[in-house]
C-alpha positions in Angstrom: 35.6 189.7 89.2 37.9 187.7 91.5 38.0 188.2 95.2 41.4 189.8 94.8 40.1 192.3 92.2 37.2 193.0 94.6 39.6 193.9 97.4 41.5 196.3 95.1 38.3 197.9 94.0 37.2 198.3 97.6 40.5 199.9 98.6 40.1 202.5 95.8 36.5 203.1 96.9 37.6 203.6 100.5 40.1 206.1 99.4 37.6 208.0 97.3 35.0 208.0 100.1 37.2 208.7 103.1 40.4 210.4 101.6 43.1 210.8 104.2 40.8 209.3 106.9 40.5 206.0 105.0 43.2 204.2 107.0 41.9 205.2 110.4 38.4 204.4 109.3 39.4 200.9 108.2 41.3 200.4 111.5 38.1 201.4 113.4 36.1 199.0 111.3 38.5 196.1 111.9 38.3 196.8 115.7 34.5 196.8 115.6 34.4 193.5 113.7 36.9 192.0 116.0 34.8 192.9 119.0 31.8 191.1 117.6 33.9 188.1 116.6 33.5 188.5 112.9 36.8 186.9 111.8 35.9 186.9 108.1 35.1 190.6 108.2 38.3 191.3 110.0 40.2 189.4 107.4 38.4 191.2 104.5 39.0 194.7 105.9 42.7 193.9 106.7 43.1 192.9 103.1 41.5 196.1 101.9 43.7 198.1 104.3 46.9 196.4 103.0 45.9 197.2 99.4 45.1 200.8 100.3 48.5 201.1 101.8 50.1 199.7 98.7 48.2 202.1 96.5 48.9 205.2 98.6 52.6 204.4 99.1 53.0 204.0 95.4 51.1 207.1 94.6 48.5 205.2 92.6 45.4 206.8 94.0 46.5 210.4 94.6 
C-alpha cells in the first residue's frame, strides 16, 4: 500500500470512528501535534483531513 492509499484508508477510518465529529477531531489532533512540534504528524493529519473533506463533499462515505 502506498502512502497515498494509506491516507485515503485513514480518512475513511476516521469517518467511521468519529462520524460528523471527524473533522473537528482531526483539527484538534493537528493542533496538539503542532504544539509539541511534530511537523510530520501535522502534515499527515492535514493530508487525512483533506482526503476526508474530498470524500464527504463528494458523498463517497455517507
